[in-house]
Structure formats: C-alpha cells, structure tokens
PDB file with one MODEL, atoms N, CA, C and O in Angstrom:
MODEL        1
ATOM      1  N   MET A   1      19.607  22.731  19.089  1.00  0.00           N
ATOM      2  CA  MET A   1      20.251  23.537  17.948  1.00  0.00           C
ATOM      3  C   MET A   1      18.699  24.200  17.889  1.00  0.00           C
ATOM      4  O   MET A   1      17.817  23.354  18.037  1.00  0.00           O
ATOM      5  N   MET A   2      18.411  25.066  17.768  1.00  0.00           N
ATOM      6  CA  MET A   2      17.081  25.924  17.564  1.00  0.00           C
ATOM      7  C   MET A   2      17.270  26.182  15.592  1.00  0.00           C
ATOM      8  O   MET A   2      18.016  27.105  15.265  1.00  0.00           O
ATOM      9  N   LEU A   3      16.591  25.360  14.449  1.00  0.00           N
ATOM     10  CA  LEU A   3      16.719  25.853  13.544  1.00  0.00           C
ATOM     11  C   LEU A   3      15.890  27.142  13.715  1.00  0.00           C
ATOM     12  O   LEU A   3      15.064  27.544  14.535  1.00  0.00           O
ATOM     13  N   ASP A   4      16.636  27.764  12.247  1.00  0.00           N
ATOM     14  CA  ASP A   4      16.144  29.385  12.009  1.00  0.00           C
ATOM     15  C   ASP A   4      14.863  28.960  10.873  1.00  0.00           C
ATOM     16  O   ASP A   4      15.307  28.631   9.772  1.00  0.00           O
ATOM     17  N   ARG A   5      13.720  28.935  10.972  1.00  0.00           N
ATOM     18  CA  ARG A   5      12.555  28.554   9.868  1.00  0.00           C
ATOM     19  C   ARG A   5      12.770  29.547   9.020  1.00  0.00           C
ATOM     20  O   ARG A   5      12.745  29.223   7.833  1.00  0.00           O
ATOM     21  N   LYS A   6      13.009  30.850   9.310  1.00  0.00           N
ATOM     22  CA  LYS A   6      12.459  31.591   8.240  1.00  0.00           C
ATOM     23  C   LYS A   6      13.916  31.602   7.204  1.00  0.00           C
ATOM     24  O   LYS A   6      13.869  32.253   6.160  1.00  0.00           O
ATOM     25  N   LYS A   7      15.011  30.944   7.525  1.00  0.00           N
ATOM     26  CA  LYS A   7      16.606  31.015   6.875  1.00  0.00           C
ATOM     27  C   LYS A   7      16.174  29.429   6.003  1.00  0.00           C
ATOM     28  O   LYS A   7      16.534  29.098   4.874  1.00  0.00           O
ATOM     29  N   PHE A   8      15.424  28.764   6.837  1.00  0.00           N
ATOM     30  CA  PHE A   8      15.453  27.555   5.743  1.00  0.00           C
ATOM     31  C   PHE A   8      13.904  27.578   4.731  1.00  0.00           C
ATOM     32  O   PHE A   8      13.822  26.699   3.874  1.00  0.00           O
ATOM     33  N   TYR A   9      13.273  28.118   4.803  1.00  0.00           N
ATOM     34  CA  TYR A   9      12.311  29.118   4.130  1.00  0.00           C
ATOM     35  C   TYR A   9      12.258  29.525   2.941  1.00  0.00           C
ATOM     36  O   TYR A   9      11.531  29.387   1.957  1.00  0.00           O
ATOM     37  N   LYS A  10      13.654  30.330   3.383  1.00  0.00           N
ATOM     38  CA  LYS A  10      14.162  31.507   2.306  1.00  0.00           C
ATOM     39  C   LYS A  10      14.873  30.446   1.149  1.00  0.00           C
ATOM     40  O   LYS A  10      14.440  30.451  -0.004  1.00  0.00           O
ATOM     41  N   PHE A  11      16.046  29.500   1.572  1.00  0.00           N
ATOM     42  CA  PHE A  11      16.298  28.914   1.129  1.00  0.00           C
ATOM     43  C   PHE A  11      15.274  27.822  -0.145  1.00  0.00           C
ATOM     44  O   PHE A  11      15.596  27.104  -1.092  1.00  0.00           O
ATOM     45  N   TYR A  12      14.419  28.077   0.272  1.00  0.00           N
ATOM     46  CA  TYR A  12      13.391  26.482  -0.132  1.00  0.00           C
ATOM     47  C   TYR A  12      13.295  27.372  -1.241  1.00  0.00           C
ATOM     48  O   TYR A  12      14.048  27.332  -2.214  1.00  0.00           O
ATOM     49  N   ASN A  13      12.309  28.215  -1.071  1.00  0.00           N
ATOM     50  CA  ASN A  13      12.099  29.176  -2.207  1.00  0.00           C
ATOM     51  C   ASN A  13      13.094  29.486  -2.842  1.00  0.00           C
ATOM     52  O   ASN A  13      12.776  29.652  -4.020  1.00  0.00           O
ATOM     53  N   SER A  14      14.734  29.745  -2.573  1.00  0.00           N
ATOM     54  CA  SER A  14      14.956  30.125  -3.759  1.00  0.00           C
ATOM     55  C   SER A  14      15.382  28.645  -4.592  1.00  0.00           C
ATOM     56  O   SER A  14      15.886  28.701  -5.713  1.00  0.00           O
ATOM     57  N   ILE A  15      15.134  27.424  -3.947  1.00  0.00           N
ATOM     58  CA  ILE A  15      15.117  26.639  -4.940  1.00  0.00           C
ATOM     59  C   ILE A  15      13.859  26.718  -5.722  1.00  0.00           C
ATOM     60  O   ILE A  15      14.005  26.835  -6.938  1.00  0.00           O
ATOM     61  N   MET A  16      12.675  26.676  -5.266  1.00  0.00           N
ATOM     62  CA  MET A  16      11.732  26.478  -5.991  1.00  0.00           C
ATOM     63  C   MET A  16      11.453  27.097  -7.460  1.00  0.00           C
ATOM     64  O   MET A  16      10.985  26.748  -8.544  1.00  0.00           O
ATOM     65  N   ASN A  17      12.219  28.609  -6.626  1.00  0.00           N
ATOM     66  CA  ASN A  17      12.031  29.768  -7.975  1.00  0.00           C
ATOM     67  C   ASN A  17      13.265  30.028  -8.917  1.00  0.00           C
ATOM     68  O   ASN A  17      13.636  31.063  -9.471  1.00  0.00           O
ATOM     69  N   LEU A  18      13.879  28.508  -8.920  1.00  0.00           N
ATOM     70  CA  LEU A  18      14.968  28.300 -10.048  1.00  0.00           C
ATOM     71  C   LEU A  18      14.431  27.884 -11.614  1.00  0.00           C
ATOM     72  O   LEU A  18      14.860  28.195 -12.725  1.00  0.00           O
ATOM     73  N   ASP A  19      12.977  26.802 -11.052  1.00  0.00           N
ATOM     74  CA  ASP A  19      12.622  26.710 -12.369  1.00  0.00           C
ATOM     75  C   ASP A  19      11.035  25.883 -11.822  1.00  0.00           C
ATOM     76  O   ASP A  19      11.076  25.082 -10.888  1.00  0.00           O
ATOM     77  N   ASN A  20       9.797  26.188 -12.492  1.00  0.00           N
ATOM     78  CA  ASN A  20       8.561  25.961 -12.055  1.00  0.00           C
ATOM     79  C   ASN A  20       8.543  24.237 -12.419  1.00  0.00           C
ATOM     80  O   ASN A  20       7.579  23.544 -12.094  1.00  0.00           O
ATOM     81  N   LYS A  21       9.368  23.850 -12.910  1.00  0.00           N
ATOM     82  CA  LYS A  21       9.238  22.568 -13.425  1.00  0.00           C
ATOM     83  C   LYS A  21       9.982  21.700 -12.086  1.00  0.00           C
ATOM     84  O   LYS A  21      10.072  20.473 -12.123  1.00  0.00           O
ATOM     85  N   ILE A  22      10.533  22.576 -10.827  1.00  0.00           N
ATOM     86  CA  ILE A  22      10.410  21.383  -9.738  1.00  0.00           C
ATOM     87  C   ILE A  22       9.552  21.922  -9.198  1.00  0.00           C
ATOM     88  O   ILE A  22       9.062  23.050  -9.129  1.00  0.00           O
ATOM     89  N   ARG A  23       9.343  20.460  -8.600  1.00  0.00           N
ATOM     90  CA  ARG A  23       7.543  19.539  -8.070  1.00  0.00           C
ATOM     91  C   ARG A  23       8.048  20.321  -6.180  1.00  0.00           C
ATOM     92  O   ARG A  23       7.439  21.281  -5.708  1.00  0.00           O
ATOM     93  N   PHE A  24       8.849  19.835  -5.678  1.00  0.00           N
ATOM     94  CA  PHE A  24       8.871  20.104  -4.749  1.00  0.00           C
ATOM     95  C   PHE A  24      10.509  19.954  -4.188  1.00  0.00           C
ATOM     96  O   PHE A  24      11.410  19.789  -5.010  1.00  0.00           O
ATOM     97  N   VAL A  25      10.759  20.019  -2.883  1.00  0.00           N
ATOM     98  CA  VAL A  25      12.014  20.467  -1.740  1.00  0.00           C
ATOM     99  C   VAL A  25      11.977  19.848  -0.840  1.00  0.00           C
ATOM    100  O   VAL A  25      10.877  19.618  -0.337  1.00  0.00           O
ATOM    101  N   THR A  26      13.073  19.362  -0.308  1.00  0.00           N
ATOM    102  CA  THR A  26      13.088  18.594   0.914  1.00  0.00           C
ATOM    103  C   THR A  26      14.725  19.054   1.646  1.00  0.00           C
ATOM    104  O   THR A  26      15.738  18.805   0.992  1.00  0.00           O
ATOM    105  N   ILE A  27      14.796  19.502   2.563  1.00  0.00           N
ATOM    106  CA  ILE A  27      15.993  19.872   3.336  1.00  0.00           C
ATOM    107  C   ILE A  27      15.779  18.580   4.400  1.00  0.00           C
ATOM    108  O   ILE A  27      14.714  18.344   4.971  1.00  0.00           O
ATOM    109  N   VAL A  28      17.058  17.769   4.549  1.00  0.00           N
ATOM    110  CA  VAL A  28      17.403  17.076   5.387  1.00  0.00           C
ATOM    111  C   VAL A  28      18.200  17.275   5.461  1.00  0.00           C
ATOM    112  O   VAL A  28      18.891  17.901   4.658  1.00  0.00           O
ATOM    113  N   ASP A  29      18.717  16.493   7.259  1.00  0.00           N
ATOM    114  CA  ASP A  29      19.993  16.740   7.546  1.00  0.00           C
ATOM    115  C   ASP A  29      21.018  14.953   7.491  1.00  0.00           C
ATOM    116  O   ASP A  29      20.414  14.079   6.869  1.00  0.00           O
ATOM    117  N   LYS A  30      22.767  14.422   8.250  1.00  0.00           N
ATOM    118  CA  LYS A  30      22.354  13.753   7.709  1.00  0.00           C
ATOM    119  C   LYS A  30      21.932  12.867   8.485  1.00  0.00           C
ATOM    120  O   LYS A  30      22.581  11.854   8.224  1.00  0.00           O
ATOM    121  N   SER A  31      21.153  12.646   9.364  1.00  0.00           N
ATOM    122  CA  SER A  31      20.471  11.789  10.497  1.00  0.00           C
ATOM    123  C   SER A  31      18.976  11.296  10.058  1.00  0.00           C
ATOM    124  O   SER A  31      18.158  10.615  10.678  1.00  0.00           O
ATOM    125  N   ASP A  32      18.913  11.975   8.577  1.00  0.00           N
ATOM    126  CA  ASP A  32      17.406  11.444   7.948  1.00  0.00           C
ATOM    127  C   ASP A  32      16.292  12.602   8.616  1.00  0.00           C
ATOM    128  O   ASP A  32      15.212  12.098   8.926  1.00  0.00           O
ATOM    129  N   VAL A  33      16.357  13.311   8.739  1.00  0.00           N
ATOM    130  CA  VAL A  33      15.698  14.115   9.532  1.00  0.00           C
ATOM    131  C   VAL A  33      15.147  15.400   8.710  1.00  0.00           C
ATOM    132  O   VAL A  33      15.759  16.392   8.317  1.00  0.00           O
ATOM    133  N   ILE A  34      13.882  15.069   8.595  1.00  0.00           N
ATOM    134  CA  ILE A  34      13.470  16.228   7.538  1.00  0.00           C
ATOM    135  C   ILE A  34      13.400  17.677   8.556  1.00  0.00           C
ATOM    136  O   ILE A  34      12.949  17.683   9.701  1.00  0.00           O
ATOM    137  N   ILE A  35      13.918  18.778   7.884  1.00  0.00           N
ATOM    138  CA  ILE A  35      14.268  20.401   8.407  1.00  0.00           C
ATOM    139  C   ILE A  35      13.086  21.185   7.902  1.00  0.00           C
ATOM    140  O   ILE A  35      12.394  21.955   8.567  1.00  0.00           O
ATOM    141  N   PHE A  36      12.955  20.872   6.612  1.00  0.00           N
ATOM    142  CA  PHE A  36      12.227  21.834   5.928  1.00  0.00           C
ATOM    143  C   PHE A  36      11.726  21.017   4.722  1.00  0.00           C
ATOM    144  O   PHE A  36      12.237  19.909   4.558  1.00  0.00           O
ATOM    145  N   GLY A  37      10.651  21.501   3.740  1.00  0.00           N
ATOM    146  CA  GLY A  37      10.103  20.883   2.786  1.00  0.00           C
ATOM    147  C   GLY A  37       8.855  21.622   2.660  1.00  0.00           C
ATOM    148  O   GLY A  37       8.279  22.277   3.529  1.00  0.00           O
ATOM    149  N   GLY A  38       8.429  21.361   1.105  1.00  0.00           N
ATOM    150  CA  GLY A  38       7.094  21.596   0.597  1.00  0.00           C
ATOM    151  C   GLY A  38       7.001  21.369  -1.288  1.00  0.00           C
ATOM    152  O   GLY A  38       7.838  21.466  -2.186  1.00  0.00           O
ATOM    153  N   GLN A  39       5.963  21.129  -1.259  1.00  0.00           N
ATOM    154  CA  GLN A  39       5.325  20.710  -2.963  1.00  0.00           C
ATOM    155  C   GLN A  39       4.857  22.192  -3.749  1.00  0.00           C
ATOM    156  O   GLN A  39       4.154  22.969  -3.102  1.00  0.00           O
ATOM    157  N   ARG A  40       5.056  22.367  -4.431  1.00  0.00           N
ATOM    158  CA  ARG A  40       5.026  23.443  -5.329  1.00  0.00           C
ATOM    159  C   ARG A  40       3.039  23.360  -5.479  1.00  0.00           C
ATOM    160  O   ARG A  40       2.318  22.443  -5.872  1.00  0.00           O
ATOM    161  N   GLU A  41       2.792  24.395  -5.098  1.00  0.00           N
ATOM    162  CA  GLU A  41       1.098  24.428  -5.070  1.00  0.00           C
ATOM    163  C   GLU A  41      -0.127  24.320  -6.339  1.00  0.00           C
ATOM    164  O   GLU A  41      -0.280  25.090  -7.288  1.00  0.00           O
ATOM    165  N   GLY A  42      -0.923  23.078  -5.984  1.00  0.00           N
ATOM    166  CA  GLY A  42      -1.360  22.871  -7.575  1.00  0.00           C
ATOM    167  C   GLY A  42      -0.802  21.467  -8.087  1.00  0.00           C
ATOM    168  O   GLY A  42      -1.231  21.004  -9.144  1.00  0.00           O
ATOM    169  N   VAL A  43       0.248  20.727  -7.260  1.00  0.00           N
ATOM    170  CA  VAL A  43       0.831  19.535  -8.538  1.00  0.00           C
ATOM    171  C   VAL A  43       0.290  18.772  -7.543  1.00  0.00           C
ATOM    172  O   VAL A  43       0.062  19.140  -6.391  1.00  0.00           O
ATOM    173  N   LYS A  44      -0.006  17.155  -8.265  1.00  0.00           N
ATOM    174  CA  LYS A  44      -0.269  16.045  -7.861  1.00  0.00           C
ATOM    175  C   LYS A  44       0.912  15.022  -7.220  1.00  0.00           C
ATOM    176  O   LYS A  44       1.882  14.742  -7.923  1.00  0.00           O
ATOM    177  N   ASN A  45       0.832  14.675  -6.348  1.00  0.00           N
ATOM    178  CA  ASN A  45       1.836  13.857  -5.418  1.00  0.00           C
ATOM    179  C   ASN A  45       2.005  12.586  -6.892  1.00  0.00           C
ATOM    180  O   ASN A  45       0.975  12.414  -7.544  1.00  0.00           O
ATOM    181  N   TYR A  46       3.165  11.854  -7.283  1.00  0.00           N
ATOM    182  CA  TYR A  46       3.451  11.363  -7.703  1.00  0.00           C
ATOM    183  C   TYR A  46       3.076   9.495  -6.852  1.00  0.00           C
ATOM    184  O   TYR A  46       2.337   8.527  -7.035  1.00  0.00           O
ATOM    185  N   LEU A  47       4.350  10.030  -5.762  1.00  0.00           N
ATOM    186  CA  LEU A  47       4.226   9.150  -4.699  1.00  0.00           C
ATOM    187  C   LEU A  47       3.430   9.219  -3.377  1.00  0.00           C
ATOM    188  O   LEU A  47       2.590  10.110  -3.256  1.00  0.00           O
ATOM    189  N   SER A  48       3.567   8.647  -2.730  1.00  0.00           N
ATOM    190  CA  SER A  48       2.726   8.459  -1.576  1.00  0.00           C
ATOM    191  C   SER A  48       3.987   9.018  -0.340  1.00  0.00           C
ATOM    192  O   SER A  48       5.209   8.992  -0.481  1.00  0.00           O
ATOM    193  N   GLU A  49       3.128   9.541   0.950  1.00  0.00           N
ATOM    194  CA  GLU A  49       4.186  10.546   1.803  1.00  0.00           C
ATOM    195  C   GLU A  49       5.287   9.102   2.252  1.00  0.00           C
ATOM    196  O   GLU A  49       6.481   9.390   2.325  1.00  0.00           O
ATOM    197  N   GLU A  50       5.029   8.114   2.442  1.00  0.00           N
ATOM    198  CA  GLU A  50       5.820   6.735   3.007  1.00  0.00           C
ATOM    199  C   GLU A  50       6.702   6.421   1.941  1.00  0.00           C
ATOM    200  O   GLU A  50       7.777   5.985   2.353  1.00  0.00           O
ATOM    201  N   ALA A  51       6.555   6.536   0.077  1.00  0.00           N
ATOM    202  CA  ALA A  51       7.600   6.244  -0.600  1.00  0.00           C
ATOM    203  C   ALA A  51       7.875   7.482  -1.209  1.00  0.00           C
ATOM    204  O   ALA A  51       8.195   7.332  -2.388  1.00  0.00           O
ATOM    205  N   GLN A  52       7.863   8.709  -0.811  1.00  0.00           N
ATOM    206  CA  GLN A  52       8.804   9.623  -0.324  1.00  0.00           C
ATOM    207  C   GLN A  52      10.026   9.443   0.458  1.00  0.00           C
ATOM    208  O   GLN A  52      11.173   9.464   0.010  1.00  0.00           O
ATOM    209  N   LYS A  53       9.508   9.181   2.216  1.00  0.00           N
ATOM    210  CA  LYS A  53      10.425   9.139   3.469  1.00  0.00           C
ATOM    211  C   LYS A  53      11.782   8.420   2.410  1.00  0.00           C
ATOM    212  O   LYS A  53      12.912   8.816   2.123  1.00  0.00           O
ATOM    213  N   LYS A  54      10.933   7.127   2.031  1.00  0.00           N
ATOM    214  CA  LYS A  54      11.933   5.765   1.881  1.00  0.00           C
ATOM    215  C   LYS A  54      13.025   6.113   0.403  1.00  0.00           C
ATOM    216  O   LYS A  54      14.108   5.536   0.305  1.00  0.00           O
ATOM    217  N   SER A  55      12.457   7.295  -0.850  1.00  0.00           N
ATOM    218  CA  SER A  55      12.798   7.435  -1.550  1.00  0.00           C
ATOM    219  C   SER A  55      14.294   8.570  -1.070  1.00  0.00           C
ATOM    220  O   SER A  55      15.443   8.281  -1.408  1.00  0.00           O
ATOM    221  N   ILE A  56      13.991   9.659  -0.364  1.00  0.00           N
ATOM    222  CA  ILE A  56      14.681  10.667   0.400  1.00  0.00           C
ATOM    223  C   ILE A  56      15.959   9.622   1.504  1.00  0.00           C
ATOM    224  O   ILE A  56      16.982  10.111   1.982  1.00  0.00           O
ATOM    225  N   LYS A  57      15.608   8.460   1.643  1.00  0.00           N
ATOM    226  CA  LYS A  57      15.989   7.751   2.462  1.00  0.00           C
ATOM    227  C   LYS A  57      17.168   6.962   1.656  1.00  0.00           C
ATOM    228  O   LYS A  57      18.316   6.882   2.092  1.00  0.00           O
ATOM    229  N   HIS A  58      16.778   6.449   0.546  1.00  0.00           N
ATOM    230  CA  HIS A  58      17.825   5.769  -0.594  1.00  0.00           C
ATOM    231  C   HIS A  58      18.548   7.222  -0.960  1.00  0.00           C
ATOM    232  O   HIS A  58      19.704   7.034  -1.337  1.00  0.00           O
ATOM    233  N   ILE A  59      18.254   8.278  -0.948  1.00  0.00           N
ATOM    234  CA  ILE A  59      19.285   9.276  -1.800  1.00  0.00           C
ATOM    235  C   ILE A  59      20.065   9.656  -1.010  1.00  0.00           C
ATOM    236  O   ILE A  59      21.057  10.235  -1.452  1.00  0.00           O
ATOM    237  N   LEU A  60      19.918   9.474   0.500  1.00  0.00           N
ATOM    238  CA  LEU A  60      21.008  10.006   1.454  1.00  0.00           C
ATOM    239  C   LEU A  60      21.941   9.082   1.909  1.00  0.00           C
ATOM    240  O   LEU A  60      23.002   9.464   2.403  1.00  0.00           O
ATOM    241  N   ASP A  61      21.557   7.483   1.754  1.00  0.00           N
ATOM    242  CA  ASP A  61      22.339   6.656   1.853  1.00  0.00           C
ATOM    243  C   ASP A  61      23.118   6.780   0.689  1.00  0.00           C
ATOM    244  O   ASP A  61      24.326   6.625   0.871  1.00  0.00           O
ATOM    245  N   SER A  62      22.705   7.046  -0.594  1.00  0.00           N
ATOM    246  CA  SER A  62      23.700   6.682  -1.640  1.00  0.00           C
ATOM    247  C   SER A  62      24.920   7.504  -1.364  1.00  0.00           C
ATOM    248  O   SER A  62      26.117   7.221  -1.403  1.00  0.00           O
ATOM    249  N   TRP A  63      23.919   9.208  -0.913  1.00  0.00           N
ATOM    250  CA  TRP A  63      25.381  10.193  -0.798  1.00  0.00           C
ATOM    251  C   TRP A  63      26.718  10.477   0.764  1.00  0.00           C
ATOM    252  O   TRP A  63      27.818  11.029   0.805  1.00  0.00           O
ATOM    253  N   PHE A  64      26.065   9.938   1.572  1.00  0.00           N
ATOM    254  CA  PHE A  64      26.949   9.355   2.635  1.00  0.00           C
ATOM    255  C   PHE A  64      27.345   7.743   3.105  1.00  0.00           C
ATOM    256  O   PHE A  64      27.668   7.642   4.288  1.00  0.00           O
ATOM    257  N   LEU A  65      27.349   6.633   2.392  1.00  0.00           N
ATOM    258  CA  LEU A  65      27.751   5.693   2.656  1.00  0.00           C
ATOM    259  C   LEU A  65      29.341   5.890   2.236  1.00  0.00           C
ATOM    260  O   LEU A  65      30.143   4.972   2.404  1.00  0.00           O
TER     261      LEU A  65
ENDMDL
END
C-alpha cells in the first residue's frame, strides 16, 4: 500500500498547530511502523531515539492488548 505523505504531513501539522506545547507527533500503525512524524523546531529532545521507540512501543502495547 502506497502511503500518501501529503495527507500524513497535513495531519501532522494539524496536530502540531493545536498547541505550541506539543513537542512532537508520531503517526504509527498497529505493527509499530512509524508512518510519519517529527519534532517541533527548536525543541530539545528529552529522550534518545531508542528511548522514544521504546516509549511508542509501550503506548501501542497498552492500547492494543
């Protein structure tokens, strides 16, 4: 299945524009595959990339178990 990056970018931006306090948005599927995402410009990461992936995995596990 070909993903429409424009559609996900628009969805990402609509979420980011809800509040300036939103630091990052990650769109994932049920298989833990990151479809689209990013971090607000000028914002420092609290977590390493590996810790972010573990956090996303933990969230998905709690939603879909």
